[in-house]
C-alpha positions in Angstrom: -3.6 -11.6 9.5 -3.0 -7.8 9.6 0.8 -8.5 8.2 -0.5 -9.8 5.0 -2.9 -6.5 4.2 -0.8 -4.7 3.0 -0.1 -7.3 0.4 -4.3 -7.5 -0.5 -5.7 -5.1 -3.0 -9.6 -5.7 -2.1 -11.8 -8.4 -0.8 -13.9 -10.0 -3.4 -17.3 -12.1 -2.3 -19.7 -14.1 -4.2 -22.1 -16.8 -3.7 -20.5 -20.2 -2.9 -20.6 -22.7 -4.6 -21.8 -21.2 -7.9 -21.1 -17.6 -7.9 -24.5 -16.3 -7.3 -25.5 -13.5 -5.6 -24.8 -13.0 -1.6 -26.6 -14.3 0.8 -27.0 -17.5 -1.9 -24.8 -20.4 -1.0 -23.0 -21.7 2.1 -21.5 -18.0 3.4 -22.8 -16.3 6.3 -22.2 -12.9 4.8 -23.3 -10.9 8.2 -20.7 -12.7 10.0 -17.7 -12.5 7.4 -18.6 -8.2 7.0 -18.8 -8.1 10.8 -15.3 -9.9 11.0 -14.0 -7.5 8.4 -15.2 -4.6 10.4 -14.0 -5.9 13.3 -10.4 -6.6 12.4 -10.1 -3.2 10.8 -10.1 -3.5 7.3 -9.8 -0.3 5.7 -9.7 -1.5 2.0 -12.0 -2.0 -0.7 -14.5 -5.1 -0.9 -16.6 -5.7 -4.3 -19.1 -8.3 -4.8 -18.5 -9.9 -8.2 -21.3 -12.5 -8.6 -23.5 -13.6 -11.6 -26.6 -12.1 -11.1 -29.8 -13.8 -11.5 -31.6 -11.9 -14.1 -31.2 -8.1 -14.4 -28.3 -7.0 -12.0 -30.0 -4.0 -10.2 -33.0 -6.4 -9.2 -30.1 -8.8 -7.6 -29.1 -5.9 -5.3 -31.8 -6.7 -2.5 -28.9 -8.5 -0.6 -27.1 -5.2 -0.2 -29.7 -3.5 2.0 -28.9 -4.6 5.3 -25.1 -3.0 4.7 -26.2 0.1 3.1 -26.0 1.8 6.5 -22.3 0.5 7.1 -20.5 4.0 7.4 -17.5 3.9 4.7 -14.1 4.7 5.8 -11.6 5.8 3.6 -8.6 3.7 3.1 -5.4 4.2 5.1 
């Protein structure tokens, strides 16, 4: 996988199948973000989903990830 990373500008995510906010849907985001970290991804990740109501009220899903350290892109 590392061989394709220079071609990837960022990783986007949303709830599956209807692009709702994480963690709605079928994706285990804890496992996904743990794997992204384990593999050493140093690029951007971004949530691109359809909030249910007011956007800032839909951001509670992010709370467990706030303590992760941001790393500058390589």
